[in-house]
C-alpha positions, 0 to 999 in steps of 0.5 A, a space after each residue: 529932408 535936410 541931412 542931419 549932423 554926422 555922429 560918430 561913435 565907436 563900438 565902446 562908446 556906443 556900448 557905454 551910451 546903451 549902458 547909461 540909457 538902461 540905468 536911466 543915467 543920461 547926461 545932457 550929451 547923451 540926450 544930444 547924440 540920442 536926438 541926432 541918431 533918431 534924426 539920422 534914422 529918419 532921414 536914412 529911411 527918406 533917403 532909402 525910399 527916395 533912392 537918393 544915393 547908391 550902395 557905394 555911397 551909403 557905405 562911405 557915409 556910414 563907414 567912412 572912406 577908408 581907401 588910401 590916396 596913391 602916394 606921389 612917386 610911390 612906384 618905387 617906394 613902400 607899398 604898405 601902409 607902414 614904412 618897411 613892412 610890405 613887399 616893396 620894403 622887402 624887395 629893397 629899394 629899386 630905382 625908377 623904372 624906365 618909362 615911369 612918371 614922376 611927381 605923382 603923375 602916374 600912368 593913369 594920370 597921363 593925358 593925350 595931347 589934343 583939342 578933343 575935336 576930330 580931324 577931317 581924315 577921321 570921317 572915312 565913311 563920309 560921301 565925297 563931293 568935289 567942289 569947283 570954282 564957277 568963275 575962276 580957272 587955273 592959269 587966269 591972271 589974280 583978280 586982286 593984284 593983276 600980275 600973278 597967275 592962279 595954280 591949284 593947291 590941295 583941296 580944303 575940306 569942310 564936314 557937315 553931318 545929316 541925320 537919317 533912319 537906320 532903314 531908310 525908304 525911297 518911294 518910286 512913282 511909276 507913270 502909268 498909260 492905258 489904251 483907250 481901246 484895248 485897256 492895255 496898261 504900261 506902266 513906267 520902268 524903274 531907274 536901272 540903278 534900283 535893286 530887285 529885293 525890296 530889302 537891300 543887303 545894306 538894310 539888312 547888315 544895318 539891322 545885324 549891327 544895331 541888334 548885335 553891336 549896339 544891343 538895340 532889341 527888336 521892338 526898339 528898332 521897330 518903334 524907332 522906324 514907325 516914328 520916322 515913317 519907315 515901319 518894319 513889321 514885328 517879324 521882319 527884322 529877325 528874318 532879315 538878320 537870319 539871311 545875314 547870318 546864313 551868309 556869314 556861317 561859312 566865315 564863322 566855321 573857318 574862323 573857328 579852325 583859324 583860332 584853334 591854331 592860336 598862340 594865346 586864348 582868353 576865355 570867360 563866361 557870362 550868364 544868358 537867358 534862352 526861353 526854350 531852355 527855361 521852359 525845359 528846366 521847369 520841365 526837369 523840375 516837374 519831373 524831378 518832383 514828381 519821381 522824388 529825384 534831386 533837382 541837381 541831377 539835370 544840368 540847368 545852366 546857361 552861358 555866353 562864352 567868349 574865346 578871344 584868340 591871338 593869331 599872329 597880329 590878329 584877333 579873333 572873337 568867338 562867341 557860343 550861347 547855350 548849356 555848355 560852359 567855357 572849358 567845354 567850348 575850349 576843349 572843342 575848339 582844341 580838337 581842331 588844333 593841328 598836330 605838333 603845334 605848341 601848347 597854347 597859353 590859355 588866360 581865364 579866371 580860376 573857376 573850375 568851368 574854365 578847365 579843359 584838357 590842362 595837359 595840352 594847354 598852358 594855364 594863366 590865371 588873371 591877376 586882377 582877379 586875385 587883386 579884386 578878391 583884396 579890394 573887397 575886403 578893405 574894410 575887413 583887413 585894411 593894413 594887409 589888403 592895403 599891402 597886397 593891393 599895392 604890390 600888385 598895382 606896381 606890377 600892373 603899372 610895369 605891364 602898362 610901361 612895357 605896353 606904352 613903350 611897345 616892348 617885344 615879348 622878350 623884352 617885356 619878359 626882362 623888364 618884369 623880371 627885373 622890376 616886377 620879380 623882386 616885388 612878387 617874390 616879396 609879396 609871395 613871402 608875405 602872404 605866408 605870415 598871416 597864416 602861419 602865424 595864426 593872425 588871420 583865420 584861414 577860413 575867413 574872408 581874408 584868409 580865403 583871399 590869401 590862400 587863393 593866391 598861395 594856391 594859384 601863384 604859379 599860374 597867377 605869375 606866369 608873366 614872370 616866366 613866359 614871354 607872351 603871357 599876359 597879366 590879366 584877361 581884361 581883353 576877353 572881359 571887355 569883349 563880352 561887353 558886347 554880349 552883356 549889352 544885348 542881355 541888359 537891353 533884350 533880356 533873353 533869346 527865345 530859342 537856341 537857334 536864335 542864340 546861335 544866329 546871334 553867336 555867329 553875327 557877333 563873332 563876325 562884328 567883333 573882329 571888324 571892331 578889332 581890325 578897324 573895319 566898317 562892319 556894315 560893309 563887311 556883312 554887305 559884302 558877305 551877302 552880295 558874294 554869298 556863293 564865293 564866300 561859302 566856296 573860299 571862306 578864307 579869302 573872306 576874313 574881315 581883314 582880307 575881303 576888301 581885296 575880293 570885293 568886286 570893283 563898284 
């Protein structure tokens, strides 16, 4: 069904058309518009039934795309829809910051030079096979000219890629001999390199990474293996992964103690479903209904919490799933903090469940969350939202420049104070005007967004006052995607112990990703050196374990 011609009516034109329709005084143009509206109505129903477009496209179709394209070279210029009425204009014209792009090519528009192909050095996990000349040797005469002699050059590299099952199997067929007199059977022995257990440590590690990094549910892994002729029984993957979690539990606990001493902590929550707790919630509701009590007296929420901690140059990611929320996990972690250490910076959104003992930490709030409240209201107050978003965008651009140029903490702070400080100060002044002049209702969605920025202004702008304070907590949100991917694919955990094993293994895999370490090799090492890991877990962090591995 083709899309009909677009009909645009403002509110006044629509009311006038309705009035003429009620008076039975329609003009020829009115009839044409009503025909088009009827066709549009039937086309819209058809498109919705067929799921032809997303809600985002539907909103753009009905209300138009009101987002303004970024003006070229806008970083040092006006930030509002009109000249001279935004925070940047109030802050005064400043020269373009060092490192800022010109000619409309902003930070987001810069592309890394290259052809997109991987170099041979990128294949660090490839098996190496040496290929030597069969008919040539160093020192021989050149077969072409006959005058020179051959000498060795650095080896050339060719890469070939193959595919295998995630879990592969080897079938050993043992020859058997039997005595014709006594009947004794003499089977051949397995080769010396064959491991004793049926499932090798590497097979268990691959399953753990498939489940908690790729997010593949067990039934999908089992189906894939069955298709390739190497089946896994239903309960086998969980039993194997549980052994990996047991080998890494000591390291997880030691990582908690190390993270408690960190200088910067990010925290965030996402939803999780644990079937045992869902059943418990149903029991709470049944008892409350039977006794005539309020259901709100029992805690029924379930969360997966991510605590991403910067300790020196290292990044530690800790995950927890259960009834407790991010603030409770943070409070438990800080109990392990050594006395006398400086208060850590803690970055989060402004939800109350993120709060811990606020006197023992320095709270920072995510500026991206403040911006998000305005970006969702562009249709409600396009002028005000554009002013705020453009001012905040320049702060983010300055932070990106500082990151690209690898400025130290003190230099980054000075950079923000020089370039972001005046813009943010002007924005703070500008935010007072709509409410003070009663241009915006305080309880409206736009008024609530403005009040949010004003109420949390100090914590939202920590990056202007403290050297190491971040501007947002996007790092934590990206880390939570590991758990969100698992939830989207597997929907739930069955019990709290299974959720705990998932938290342990995800907390071991994530630092490997941050440190550029092969997570499969790391989990193999933890299993093969299980006794040593429990004796000295500090020597088996993802970034230190290679020095402890036994030589092959």
